[in-house]
C-alpha positions as CSV (number, residue, x, y, z in Angstrom):
1,X,-2.6,-19.3,-3.5
2,X,-4.7,-16.8,-1.4
3,X,-6.0,-18.4,1.8
4,X,-6.3,-15.3,4.1
5,X,-4.3,-17.1,6.8
6,X,-1.8,-15.2,8.9
7,X,1.9,-15.9,8.6
8,X,3.8,-17.0,11.7
9,X,6.4,-14.7,13.1
10,X,9.3,-16.4,11.2
11,X,7.5,-16.2,7.9
12,X,6.5,-12.5,8.5
13,X,10.1,-11.4,8.2
14,X,10.5,-13.4,5.0
15,X,7.4,-11.9,3.5
16,X,8.6,-8.4,4.4
17,X,11.9,-9.1,2.5
18,X,10.0,-10.6,-0.5
19,X,7.6,-7.6,-0.6
20,X,10.5,-5.1,-0.7
21,X,12.4,-7.2,-3.2
22,X,9.4,-7.3,-5.6
23,X,8.8,-3.6,-5.2
24,X,12.5,-2.8,-6.0
25,X,12.2,-4.6,-9.3
26,X,10.8,-1.4,-10.8
27,X,13.7,0.7,-9.5
28,X,16.6,-1.5,-10.6
29,X,16.5,-2.4,-14.3
30,X,18.2,0.8,-15.5
31,X,21.1,0.2,-13.1
32,X,21.7,-3.5,-13.9
33,X,24.2,-4.8,-16.5
34,X,21.4,-6.7,-18.2
35,X,19.5,-3.5,-19.0
36,X,20.7,-3.4,-22.6
37,X,21.7,-5.7,-25.4
38,X,21.5,-9.5,-25.7
39,X,21.6,-10.1,-22.0
40,X,18.4,-8.1,-21.5
41,X,16.6,-10.0,-24.3
42,X,17.7,-13.3,-22.8
43,X,16.4,-12.3,-19.3
44,X,13.1,-11.1,-20.7
45,X,12.7,-14.4,-22.5
46,X,13.5,-16.4,-19.4
47,X,11.1,-14.2,-17.4
48,X,8.4,-14.9,-19.9
49,X,8.9,-18.7,-19.6
50,X,8.7,-18.4,-15.8
51,X,5.6,-16.3,-15.8
52,X,3.7,-18.4,-18.3
53,X,4.5,-21.7,-16.7
54,X,3.5,-20.3,-13.3
55,X,0.2,-19.2,-14.7
56,X,-0.6,-22.5,-16.3
57,X,0.7,-24.8,-13.5
58,X,-0.4,-22.8,-10.5
59,X,-2.7,-19.8,-11.1
60,X,-5.2,-21.6,-13.4
61,X,-5.5,-24.7,-11.2
62,X,-5.9,-22.4,-8.2
63,X,-8.6,-20.4,-10.0
64,X,-10.4,-23.6,-10.9
65,X,-10.2,-24.8,-7.3
66,X,-12.0,-21.6,-6.1
67,X,-15.3,-22.3,-8.1
68,X,-17.3,-22.9,-5.0
69,X,-16.4,-19.5,-3.5
70,X,-18.6,-17.9,-6.1
71,X,-21.7,-19.8,-5.2
72,X,-24.5,-17.5,-4.1
73,X,-23.3,-14.6,-6.1
74,X,-25.8,-12.7,-8.2
75,X,-27.4,-15.1,-10.7
76,X,-25.9,-13.6,-13.8
77,X,-22.4,-13.3,-12.4
78,X,-22.6,-16.6,-10.6
79,X,-23.6,-18.4,-13.8
80,X,-20.8,-17.0,-15.8
81,X,-18.1,-17.4,-13.1
82,X,-19.3,-20.7,-11.7
83,X,-19.6,-22.6,-14.9
84,X,-17.0,-20.7,-16.9
85,X,-14.6,-19.4,-14.2
86,X,-11.9,-18.9,-16.8
87,X,-14.0,-16.1,-18.1
88,X,-12.5,-14.1,-15.2
89,X,-9.1,-14.7,-16.7
90,X,-10.3,-13.6,-20.1
91,X,-11.7,-10.4,-18.7
92,X,-8.3,-9.7,-17.1
93,X,-6.6,-10.4,-20.4
94,X,-9.1,-8.1,-22.2
95,X,-8.6,-5.3,-19.7
96,X,-4.9,-5.3,-20.1
97,X,-5.2,-5.5,-23.9
98,X,-7.3,-2.4,-23.7
99,X,-4.7,-0.6,-21.6
100,X,-2.0,-1.7,-24.0
101,X,-4.0,-0.5,-27.0
102,X,-4.7,2.8,-25.4
103,X,-1.0,3.4,-24.7
104,X,0.0,2.4,-28.2
105,X,-2.6,4.6,-29.9
106,X,-1.7,7.5,-27.7
107,X,1.6,7.8,-29.6
108,X,0.0,7.8,-33.0
109,X,-1.3,10.6,-35.2
110,X,-4.6,8.8,-35.2
111,X,-5.0,9.5,-31.5
112,X,-4.2,13.2,-31.8
113,X,-6.7,13.5,-34.7
114,X,-9.5,11.6,-32.9
115,X,-9.1,12.9,-29.4
116,X,-7.6,16.3,-29.8
117,X,-6.6,17.8,-26.5
118,X,-6.7,14.5,-24.7
119,X,-2.9,14.0,-24.7
120,X,-0.3,11.7,-23.4
121,X,-0.5,12.7,-19.7
122,X,-4.0,11.3,-19.1
123,X,-3.2,8.1,-21.0
124,X,0.0,7.8,-18.9
125,X,-2.0,7.9,-15.7
126,X,-4.7,5.5,-16.9
127,X,-2.0,3.1,-17.9
128,X,0.0,3.4,-14.7
129,X,-3.1,3.4,-12.6
130,X,-4.2,0.0,-14.1
131,X,-0.9,-1.5,-13.4
132,X,-0.8,0.0,-9.9
133,X,-4.0,-1.9,-9.0
134,X,-2.3,-5.0,-10.5
135,X,0.8,-4.5,-8.5
136,X,-1.2,-3.8,-5.3
137,X,-2.9,-7.1,-5.6
138,X,0.4,-8.9,-6.0
139,X,1.6,-7.2,-2.8
140,X,-1.6,-8.2,-1.1
141,X,-1.1,-11.9,-2.1
142,X,2.5,-11.8,-0.8
143,X,1.1,-11.1,2.6
144,X,-2.2,-12.9,2.6
145,X,-1.5,-15.7,0.1
146,X,0.6,-18.8,0.2
147,X,1.7,-19.9,3.6
148,X,5.1,-21.3,4.1
149,X,8.5,-20.1,3.0
150,X,8.7,-22.2,-0.2
151,X,5.3,-21.2,-1.6
152,X,5.7,-17.5,-0.8
153,X,9.2,-17.4,-2.4
154,X,8.1,-19.2,-5.5
155,X,5.2,-16.7,-6.0
156,X,7.6,-13.7,-5.3
157,X,10.2,-14.9,-7.8
158,X,7.6,-15.5,-10.5
159,X,6.0,-12.1,-9.9
160,X,9.4,-10.3,-9.7
161,X,10.4,-11.6,-13.1
162,X,7.0,-10.8,-14.4
163,X,7.1,-7.2,-13.2
164,X,10.6,-6.9,-14.7
165,X,9.0,-7.5,-18.1
166,X,6.1,-5.1,-17.4
167,X,8.7,-2.5,-16.4
168,X,10.5,-2.7,-19.7
169,X,7.2,-2.3,-21.6
170,X,6.0,0.6,-19.6
171,X,9.4,2.4,-20.1
172,X,9.1,1.8,-23.8
173,X,5.6,3.3,-23.9
174,X,6.1,6.4,-21.7
175,X,9.9,6.9,-21.6
176,X,10.9,9.9,-19.4
177,X,7.5,10.1,-17.6
178,X,7.8,6.5,-16.5
179,X,11.4,6.9,-15.4
180,X,10.6,10.1,-13.4
181,X,7.4,8.9,-11.6
182,X,5.7,5.9,-13.1
183,X,8.2,3.3,-11.8
184,X,8.0,4.9,-8.3
185,X,4.2,4.6,-8.4
186,X,4.3,0.9,-9.3
187,X,6.9,0.1,-6.7
188,X,4.8,2.0,-4.1
189,X,1.7,0.1,-5.2
190,X,3.3,-3.3,-4.2
191,X,4.0,-1.9,-0.7
192,X,0.5,-0.4,-0.5
193,X,-1.1,-3.7,-1.4
194,X,1.1,-5.5,1.2
195,X,0.1,-2.9,3.8
196,X,-3.6,-3.5,3.1
197,X,-3.0,-7.2,3.4
198,X,-1.4,-6.7,6.8
199,X,-4.6,-5.2,8.2
200,X,-7.4,-6.4,6.1
201,X,-8.6,-9.7,4.4
202,X,-10.7,-9.8,1.3
203,X,-13.6,-12.1,1.2
204,X,-13.5,-15.3,-0.9
205,X,-15.6,-13.8,-3.7
206,X,-13.5,-10.7,-4.1
207,X,-10.3,-12.7,-3.9
208,X,-11.4,-15.1,-6.6
209,X,-12.4,-12.3,-8.9
210,X,-9.1,-10.5,-8.4
211,X,-7.2,-13.8,-8.8
212,X,-8.9,-14.3,-12.1
213,X,-8.1,-10.8,-13.3
214,X,-4.5,-11.3,-12.2
215,X,-4.2,-14.6,-14.0
216,X,-5.4,-13.1,-17.3
217,X,-3.1,-10.1,-16.9
218,X,-0.1,-12.4,-16.3
219,X,-0.8,-14.4,-19.4
220,X,-1.3,-11.3,-21.6
221,X,1.6,-9.3,-20.3
222,X,3.9,-12.3,-20.4
223,X,3.2,-13.0,-24.0
224,X,3.2,-9.3,-25.0
225,X,6.1,-7.9,-23.0
226,X,8.4,-10.6,-21.7
227,X,8.8,-12.5,-25.0
228,X,10.7,-10.1,-27.2
229,X,10.0,-9.9,-30.9
230,X,11.0,-12.9,-32.9
231,X,14.2,-11.5,-34.2
232,X,15.2,-10.5,-30.7
233,X,13.9,-13.5,-28.7
234,X,16.1,-16.1,-27.0
235,X,14.1,-19.4,-27.3
236,X,16.6,-21.3,-25.2
237,X,16.3,-18.8,-22.4
238,X,12.5,-19.0,-22.6
239,X,12.7,-22.8,-22.5
240,X,15.2,-22.8,-19.7
241,X,13.0,-20.5,-17.6
242,X,9.8,-22.5,-18.3
243,X,11.3,-26.0,-17.8
244,X,13.4,-25.0,-14.8
245,X,10.6,-23.2,-13.0
246,X,8.0,-25.7,-14.1
247,X,10.1,-28.5,-12.6
248,X,10.4,-26.7,-9.3
249,X,6.6,-26.2,-9.1
250,X,5.9,-29.8,-9.9
251,X,8.5,-31.1,-7.4
252,X,7.4,-28.8,-4.5
């Protein structure tokens, strides 16, 4: 995972291609044959398997290996992160749960009664804004993260499938608003994060915190979005994605 090292020239071209490919995930689903019916449910289940196994076999171990980077941080934060570093992942999970709850409640009568004039548009921007930061960090890691073609490609494939699931959920929540502008914002966020990575390197502390939040977000969103409801799920697709991708991670 993130090391802050520069890519050599040959890898730079690959990273550029991977960044563009990941960004395009948000713009393609409505135009793909799998955008409806059983094939879409199967792909979402497979994407869920890939994302979850990537989190458990790669992101969590990487987070654990970065404990020392938090030494010397403020005593309270250092104590929590140093001895319970997985708390960062929990915070990420909780933040995205909060965004999901806000988006869900915004469509209910309860929301209109409690918040009155605070309507769908502000909620849409809060929801999209949260995922834009999430996508930007993915773009940053694509540039400043794993060195080597294999590692960068594995990360890009896992995140592309993950964002495919996020895209489906965002469209379900916000429908036309997401199709018109939301998906373009999220695609642009990947490019923006990559652009930041090309000219700036986060310190180890910031990188560890962001990695923890990303890990929690991947786990929550994979379970919530990429694994369809039980009657629509495709267990064998999920198992194939998890076992196949997990095998690749263990072998490489």
